[in-house]
N, C-alpha and C positions, 0 to 999 in steps of 0.2 A: 287784239292785234292792231297795230297801226297800219293805216293805208300808206301806199307809196308816197302820196302827196304829203301826208303828215310827217313821214320819215324825213323827206327832203326839207320841209320847213323846220323841223326840230334840229336837223343837222346845221342848217344855215344860222339858226339862232345861237346854237352853241358856239359856232366858229366866229360869228360876229361879236358875240359877247366876250369871248376869249381875247379877241383883238382890241376891242374898244372899252371894255369894262363898263358899258352903259346899257341899260335896258334896250331891247331891240323892238322897234315898232313895225307895223304892217307896211307902212309907206316905204321904209328903208328896204324891207325884204322884197317888195314888188320891183325894185330896181335891179335885183339880181337876174342876170341872164338865164341862170339855171332854172328859175322858178316860173317865170312867164305867167303869173296869175295876177288878177286885180287885187288891190289893197283890201277890198271888201271881202273877197273870198279868203284871203290870207287871215283876216281878222276872225272870221268864223272858225277856221281851222285852229288858230291859236287859242281861241276860247275853248274848243273841244280838248286840245292838248292840256290846257290848264285844268279843265274839269277832270281829266284822266290822271292828273298829278305829275305831268312831265314838265310843266312850266309854272312859274310863279309870277305874280304881278306886284312889285314892291309898292307901287302907288296906283291909285285909281286911274289917273290920266297917263300913266307911264306905259312903256312897252313891257315886254315880258323878258324874264331871265330863266335859264334852265334851273329846275329843281334838282336835288340829288338823284331822284329817280330818273330825271331826264339825262343827267350826265351818265348814269349807269347804263341806260339804254344806248346812248351814243357810243360809249366805249365798247360795249358788247356787240353792237350790231351795225353801227354806221361809220365807225372810224376807218378812214382809208390810210393804210400804212404806206409811207412814201420813202424814197431813197434819202439818205442823210446828205445834207448839203456839203459842198466842198470845204467851206471855211470851218464848219464844225468838225468834219472828218480830219482836217489837218491839225486842229487843236488836240483832238483825241490821240491821233497817231504820235504826236510829239511826246505825249505822256508815256505811251506803252512801247514805242520803238526805241527809246533810249535805253542804255544799259544802266539799270538800277540794281545794285547789289543788296540794298536793304529793303525788306518788304514794307517797313514802316513808311519809307519815303514814297513808295508806290501808292499806298492807301491815302497818305496825306495829299499827294498831288491829285489823286482821283477826286477826293472831296473838294479840293480847291477849284480844279478846272471845271468839274460838272456844275458847281454853283455859279461859276462865271458864265458858262454857256447857257444855262437855263434861267438864271436870275432868280432861282428859288434856293431853298436850303437843302443841302446834300448831306446824307448820313452814310458812312461806310463802316461795316462791322468786319474787322479782321478775322482771320481763321480762329476757330475754337481750339486753342492749343491743348487744352486738357484732354481732348479726344485723340491726340496724336501719340505716336510711339517715339521713344528716345533713340536717337542714332548715336550720339556721342556726348560725353561730358568732358570738359576741359577745365583746368585750373591754371590761371596765368599769375605767377607770383608778382606782387607789388613790393612788399617788404617781408621781413621774417614773420610778421604777424598777420599779414593781409594778402589776399589774392582776388582775382576776378573769376567767379565761377560762370562758365558758359555752358548752356544746355542747348543742344541742337536736335531737332526732331527729324523724322524721316522725310518730311515734306519741305525741309530746309528752313523752318522757322527757328529763330534764335532768341533765347532769353538769357539775360546776364544780370549779375548782381555782385557787388563787392562783398566778400565774406572775410571774417576775422576770427582769431582764436587767441587763447591766453598765452600759450607757450610757443617757442620757436619750432618750426618744422623744417627739417633739412630738405634740400632739393631731391635727395634720394627717396626720402619718405614720401614726398609729394608725388614723385613719379610712380612709386608703388601704389599709392592711394588712387591716382587717376586710372591706372591699369585695372585695379580691383573694381572700381566703380563701373568702368565700361564693360568689364567681363560679366558683372552681375546684373547690370541695368539696361544693357542694350536690348531694344525691342519691347521694353516695359512701357505701358501707357503712362503718360505724364501724370494722370490723375491717381495712379497707384504708387507713385514714387515714394511717398512717405511710409505707407504700410509695408511695401516690399523692402525698402532700404533698412528699416528697423528690424524687420523679421530676418532678413538674410545677410545683412552686411555689418551690423553693429559689432558683433563679436569679432569678426575678421578684421575690422578696422582697428580695434584695440591691439591686435597683433602687429599691424603695420606701423601704427603710431605709438611712440613711447609713452605718451601721456593720454590716459583714457579720456580726460576732460576734453582734450583737443579733438578726439575722435567724435564724441557726442556733439560738440559745438560745430564741427565741420558738417556733420550729418544734418543738424538743425538748419544751418545756413543754406545748405544745398536744397533741402526740402522747401525752404522759403522762396527759392528761385522758382520752383515748380508751382508753389501756391500763388505766386504773383502772375502766373502765365494765363491770365484770363484773355478773352477776346478783346482786342483793342477797338476803341471807338474813335472815329474821326468825323468831324463835322465841318462843313464849309458853308459860308454864306448865312450864318445865323440871323443877321439883321436884314437879309433880303426881304423877309416877310413884311417888314415895315414899309417897303416901297410899294406894296400892293394896295390898291384903293380900298379893298374890303377891310383892311386892318389899320385904317387911319384913326379909328377910335381907340384911344390908349387903354381904356377899361376893357374893351373887347379883346385886345391883343395881349393883355398882361398875363392871363393864365397860359397862353401859348408860349410866351417868352420864358416864363418860369419853367415850363416843361422842357424847353430847349436847353436850359441851364442845368437840368437834373439828369445826370448820366444814367442812373438806374431807370428812370421813366423813359428816357430817350431810347434805351435798348429795346423797349417794348413797342416802339413805333414801327420797327421792321419785323415782318413775320419771321418766325424761327424755322419754318419749313416751307416746302412748295417749290415748284420749278417754273421756269419761264417768267414772263413779265406778269406781275400781279398789281392790280389797281384796286385800292380801297378808298371809297368816296365817303366823306362826311362821317356819319355815325358808324359806318362799317369799320372804322378804325378802333372802336371800343374805348376811346379816351375822350372825355368831355372837352378838353381844350382843342381837339381836332375835329369838332363837329362841323366846322366850315372849311375844312382842309381836305386835300387829296394826298395820299401817299402812293407813289408808284415805285415798285422795287423789283429787283432781280437778284438771283443767287449766282455765285460762281462756284466751280467745282474742282476737285482733284480726283482723277480716276472715277468719274461719274458720281462722286459723293459731294453733296453740298457742304462747303466749309465756311462760307461767309456770305454776306449780302451787301448790296448797295442800293440806296433809295433816294428819291427826291420828294421833298415835302413842300407843298404850295397851296394856294387857294383852290377851291373846287373849279374856279374859272382858270383852268390850266390848259396849256397847249399840249394836250395828251399825245398826239401823234409824234411831235418832235421829242418830247421827253422820253417816250417809249423807244424811239430810235436810238437816242443817246445811251440809255440804260442797257439796251440790247448790245450795243457795241462795247460798252464798258465792261459788262459782265463777261462777254466772250473773251475780251482782252485779258481780264483778270484771271479767267480760267487758264488761258494760254500761258501767262506769266507764271502763275503758281504751279502749274503742271511742269513747266520747264525747270523751275527751282527745285521741285521735288525730285525730278530726274537727276539734276546735278548733285543733290544731296546724297543720292543712292550710289553715285560713282566713287 
């Protein structure tokens, strides 16, 4: 267990290193009013902290920098949560207080604004649409052979796709078809649309539509809308990582940039479960390109159920307190916005 003096020194080193990106020496620490210790005493404590694994010394004559163990102890035991500053709060409120009818725009702006505020990379996972239930299905005719199929879930998520068929469909047949689809599929989970539709609707659709081929083609196209309803991924500030001193070495940063360009790998950066603010430092992320990075994330919910997440990726030398503030506000705002949309969809 660290002494109070060691905790104070470790805290000062983390915060100085976050601000300056340079190893912190005993002489610099001795000038802090909070410490009031001689440089010699501080050197001895720093040596003990290094021996315990909380600090690293990049060069023999250099000061110390926090190790991943040091960052973890700082986040878990020493971090002082503070109020969000007025400028940051105003920027966030501008995102969530405006009227945005499209969920996609909300998530896109969240990724953009958070990356600008933090100067790190932001990742937002939209709601997991497959887990939601169907509220309504609409078909908006474009021509006699095409229409836009619109699938709306009970939480207000919207998926759309242009569909087409071989033979003409009359407006009357189209209306009957929409009525049949909504009668049979309302309340069905999106993930079950294909199995339920073929089992319960295919035969009845052939009675509604004159041409059986049209009925099957329509069903296939509608199921394709559901199949494409995966959780959306939004990324902001991908190149921000290049501005960090730790990643000036091109060879060092190359695997990280490759990961940021691969959507499948990028989805694994954010945890799929958990509540509150989560902080994963270095190798805790479980991905080799993130060994020198920290990922701070938070989930947002509808009716108490986690439906998506938002996270910030940066170097382990991160302003933890400020990023956690921002993510806390963003996740609570997304919860409010998505809950409001779900209520409107139920009306």
